[in-house]
N, C-alpha and C positions, 0 to 999 in steps of 0.2 A: 482477316479483318482485325484492325487494331482495337484495343480495349482502352477506353478513356475512363480514368478514375478521378473523381473530383473529391478532394479532401481525404483525410485518413491515411494511414499507412506510413507516415513519417514520424520519427521521434521528434520531440520538441526541440532538442539540441540540434538535430540535423536541419530542421526548418529554420531555426535561428541562424545557423551558420550560412545557409543559403541566402537568407535575406541580407545578412552582413556582407556576403560575397558580391551582391549586386552593387554595393557601394564601394567596397575597397578591393575588389578583385582577388580576394583570398581564396585558397583552395578549400574544398569541402571533403573531409575524409571519407574515402570509400566511393566517391563519385567522380566521374570524368566531366570536365567542362567541355560541352560540345558547341556552345555559342557564347560569346562574351562581347556584347556591344553595350553602348550606354543605355540603350532602350530595353534590351532583352538579354537574359542570361539563361542558358540551358544546361541542365545537368543530366547525366545518364549513369545509372547504377549498373554494375555487372549483371544483375538479374534482368535487365532490359527496361526497368522502370525509368521514365523520363519525367523531369520536372522543369517547367518553364516558369521563370521568375521575372517579373517586371518591377523594377525599382520605383518607389514613390518619389516624392519631391524631397529636396535636400534643404529647403529653407532659403535658397538663394533668390535674389530678385528675379532672375531669369525663370526659375521654377514658379515663383508666385505670380508672374505674369500669366502663365498658363492656368493657374488656379483661378485667377481673376476672370479669364475668358470663360471658364466653366461656370463660375459663380454668377457672372453677369449675363452671359448669353446662352448658357445651357450646353447640353451634351452635343447637339448638332454643330455648334460653333467650335467646341473643343475638338471634335473629330476632324476639323479642317486645319488644325495646327500641324506644323511640320513634324513635331515630336510624335504626335499620335500616328501620323501617316507612316513615319519611319518604323515605329514599333509594330504596327500592323504588318508592314512588309517583312520585317525580321521574323515575326511569329510565323508567317506563311512560309518563309525560307526554311525555318526550323522544322515545321511540319513536313515539308517535302523531304528534308534530310532524314527524318526518322521514320518515314513511311516504310513498312515492310515490303 
């Protein structure tokens, strides 16, 4: 059975590097990139720990249109956007990939 840990266990600099990597595709020292898509980035440590990172918006008009959908129509409308659907699919793919 896999153990899911939410929060804790990462150094601040590592977390910062992971967040940065979701935007610029840079490497994170000591971690292997196991998924790198515009919606989801997955990292695996030699210890077996896996971190899934989902980038936020970048301030572009395209991103703000999705923010507007969320702000004007709520969460259920946002979940119907193509980006949300792709991210959900990618996370499911990554979970299958890392299942023991």
